[in-house]
C-alpha positions, 0 to 999 in steps of 0.5 A, spaced: 184 216 521 188 223 520 184 229 522 184 230 514 182 223 513 188 222 507 191 216 507 195 215 501 201 208 499 207 206 496 206 198 495 213 195 491 214 188 489 220 185 491 222 182 485 228 185 484 233 191 486 229 197 488 227 202 482 230 210 483 222 209 479 220 207 486 223 212 489 219 217 486 212 214 486 214 213 494 216 221 494 210 224 491 205 219 496 209 222 501 209 229 500 202 228 498 201 226 505 205 231 508 202 236 504 194 235 507 196 232 514 195 225 512 199 218 513 204 214 509 204 207 509 208 202 505 204 195 503 209 189 500 206 187 494 209 178 493 203 175 489 209 173 484 211 168 489 217 165 483 220 172 483 218 175 491 224 174 496 226 176 502 232 179 500 229 184 496 224 185 500 229 188 505 232 191 499 226 195 499 226 198 506 233 199 506 233 203 500 226 207 501 229 209 508 235 211 506 231 215 501 229 219 508 222 216 507 219 215 513 211 210 513 206 209 519 205 204 518 209 198 514 211 190 514 216 192 519 213 196 524 206 194 523 200 197 524 192 197 525 191 195 518 196 189 517 198 184 515 202 189 510 205 184 506 200 181 501 203 173 502 200 173 509 194 176 507 192 170 503 186 168 507 184 176 506 181 174 499 179 168 498 171 169 501 172 176 496 172 171 490 167 167 492 163 173 492 164 176 486 161 168 484 156 169 488 154 175 485 155 172 478 160 178 476 166 173 476 167 166 473 171 160 474 175 159 468 177 152 466 182 153 460 189 151 460 195 155 458 196 151 452 189 153 450 190 160 452 197 161 449 194 159 441 189 164 442 193 169 443 197 167 437 191 167 432 188 173 435 196 176 434 195 173 426 189 177 425 192 183 428 187 183 434 190 185 442 190 178 445 185 177 451 180 172 454 175 169 449 170 167 453 169 161 452 168 158 460 162 164 461 158 158 457 158 154 463 152 152 467 152 152 474 152 145 474 157 144 468 162 149 473 161 144 479 162 138 475 169 140 473 170 143 480 168 136 483 173 132 478 178 136 481 178 140 474 183 146 474 181 153 475 181 160 476 177 166 477 176 171 472 172 178 473 166 179 468 167 186 463 161 189 460 160 189 453 158 195 451 160 203 453 165 206 456 168 206 463 169 214 465 173 216 470 177 224 472 184 222 474 187 227 477 194 228 473 190 226 466 183 229 467 176 225 464 179 219 461 175 214 457 177 207 455 171 202 452 170 197 455 171 192 449 179 193 450 178 191 458 181 184 459 177 178 463 183 179 468 183 173 473 182 175 479 184 168 484 190 165 480 190 156 481 195 157 486 189 160 491 193 167 491 190 173 488 193 177 483 195 183 483 190 187 480 184 183 486 189 185 491 191 191 490 183 193 490 182 189 497 188 192 500 187 198 498 179 199 501 181 195 507 186 200 508 182 205 507 187 208 502 183 216 499 188 217 493 192 212 490 198 215 485 202 211 482 206 210 475 202 211 468 202 205 465 196 202 470 192 209 467 189 202 462 189 198 469 183 203 472 177 200 468 178 193 471 179 197 478 173 201 478 169 195 476 171 192 483 170 197 487 163 198 484 162 190 485 163 190 492 160 196 493 165 200 495 167 207 495 173 209 490 179 212 491 182 218 487 186 216 482 193 220 480 198 217 474 204 220 474 208 221 468 213 215 468 221 218 468 224 217 462 231 217 459 234 224 456 232 221 449 225 220 451 225 212 452 223 209 458 228 209 464 230 202 464 236 198 466 238 196 460 240 203 459 242 207 464 243 205 471 237 205 475 237 202 482 237 206 488 242 200 491 247 203 485 246 211 487 248 210 495 254 205 493 256 210 488 256 216 493 250 220 491 246 222 498 240 222 499 238 228 500 240 230 493 237 224 490 230 226 494 231 233 491 232 232 484 226 228 483 222 232 488 222 237 483 218 234 478 213 235 483 214 243 484 214 249 481 220 254 483 225 259 479 231 259 477 237 258 483 231 255 487 234 248 484 236 246 493 231 244 496 230 240 503 225 235 504 220 240 508 222 245 503 220 241 498 214 239 502 212 247 502 211 247 494 209 240 492 203 242 489 199 236 485 195 241 481 200 243 477 204 236 475 206 235 468 204 230 463 210 230 459 214 225 462 220 227 468 227 225 464 232 223 469 238 227 466 243 224 470 247 231 469 243 235 473 243 229 479 251 230 479 251 238 480 245 237 485 249 232 489 255 237 488 252 242 490 249 238 497 256 236 498 259 243 498 253 247 500 249 243 504 254 238 509 258 241 515 266 239 515 264 234 520 258 231 516 262 230 510 267 226 514 261 223 517 258 221 511 264 219 506 266 214 512 259 212 513 258 210 505 265 208 505 263 202 510 256 201 507 254 193 506 260 192 509 265 194 503 271 198 506 271 191 511 270 186 507 276 189 502 281 190 508 279 182 510 280 180 503 286 185 502 290 183 508 293 177 505 295 180 499 300 187 500 306 187 503 306 196 505 299 199 507 301 204 500 298 199 496 291 199 498 289 203 493 291 200 487 289 193 490 282 195 493 281 202 490 276 199 485 271 198 490 269 205 492 271 208 485 264 211 481 268 209 474 272 205 472 275 209 466 275 202 462 278 202 455 280 197 450 286 197 452 285 194 459 283 188 455 290 187 452 293 182 457 287 177 456 289 171 451 282 170 448 281 175 442 276 181 442 270 176 440 271 171 445 271 177 450 264 180 448 261 173 448 263 172 455 260 179 457 254 179 453 252 172 455 254 173 464 250 180 464 244 176 463 245 170 466 247 174 473 240 177 472 237 171 474 240 170 481 236 170 487 241 172 492 247 175 491 252 172 494 259 169 494 257 162 493 251 164 488 255 168 483 260 162 484 256 157 482 252 162 476 259 163 473 261 156 472 254 154 470 256 159 465 262 156 464 259 150 463 253 152 458 258 156 454 263 150 454 269 154 456 274 153 462 272 158 468 279 162 467 277 163 460 270 166 463 273 169 470 278 174 466 275 179 462 270 179 469 276 181 473 278 187 468 271 188 467 269 189 475 275 191 477 279 195 472 285 191 472 287 183 471 291 183 478 286 185 483 282 182 490 278 175 489 272 176 483 267 173 486 268 176 493 268 183 490 262 182 486 258 181 492 262 187 495 260 192 490 253 188 489 248 186 483 246 193 480 254 196 480 256 189 478 251 191 471 253 197 470 260 195 469 259 189 465 255 193 460 261 199 460 266 193 459 261 191 453 261 197 450 269 197 450 271 191 447 265 191 442 269 198 440 275 193 437 270 188 434 267 193 430 261 192 427 257 185 424 256 184 417 
């Protein structure tokens, strides 16, 4: 333990591209640890086995390192309270589930998915919030044993008080009271033996001696379940702090459907990590006008967790651009700037792979910018005229773009082979030839109908950049189609 005893953690799930919201929460925890002479820990929460992948875990590590965050303990460096990956801790959780059963704080639930879905539909139809109705609470110990002996599938659910409320003090929101009758009987251990987020989260925070849990406000409603588990186990609970969500300028939740949210997107476009951390860190400090440009050390010195806003952190891209420009102009020497440019161009082998693909397609070096420049551009400047040479009508182009976007999100490992396989599958599903599907994608991704091979280009650019380019292409083509009648 540290002298101050403060231990905080960031615990992302490796189920997709690392989100700027993860960097926002991670930065708060990092600054909180630095301010208090404590320790910042990274834990990977991969209990969702169907969506978690090693590729996404590596992207989480790479993204947080790119942000300049350093952790004292984690899956990559180990530590005294490991393992730091929940899938490696599976055997740790099982005895705790049994302990809750033995103490009478949890029960076996044998309800089938079909029965649960029917129950929720009936509750929604009656304008009630869907939650478990307690059917399996009525079974006696003998009935439970008989069901288990017969091999009937079950999960472990927690018991919830039927009266009163859960009262606690949040580090941001102050005194909070949530009625117990609004809290669901949460599944703690799933049928495959893996814990749910809530169970693993509490056990891991206790065993890793986490003193302060700082996370997004969307978890505020889950605090009663967590507090109850701490009580059931007889453990001291940490201090909870729930930070306001990052929002768009119109106050809507920051989501990839509206705006780019992946850390990799901002890295690929040439934002520098110091500027992104500076931008996010301004949500946690009190400054006067003219003091906006702050290093991590300066952010740490000004960090004030006692005066956090509950109004919401607005992700203002224009302010980020302004800060990034100032960092490039005012904070980097000429040599540092040149080094950053080369490092950025080589990121994810972007330049090297682009040159490899270009070599057989040019007759002189001066053709390179036109052929491969799109790999380094932040904005293609697409307008409807860019799609004029495509034989398909605008309605068909728009249908292709709108179909491809969500289907590409299903790809777990993003590479040439998986991209090609998915696009071929899309062509089959749409009943179109592959070349019809590919034509508008060429323009959307590269800005030109003559370019480097599409599948390779998409792999080099990365999922987050391709996602945004397809979205902008859809908007450009939609202006040709016009509103639906």
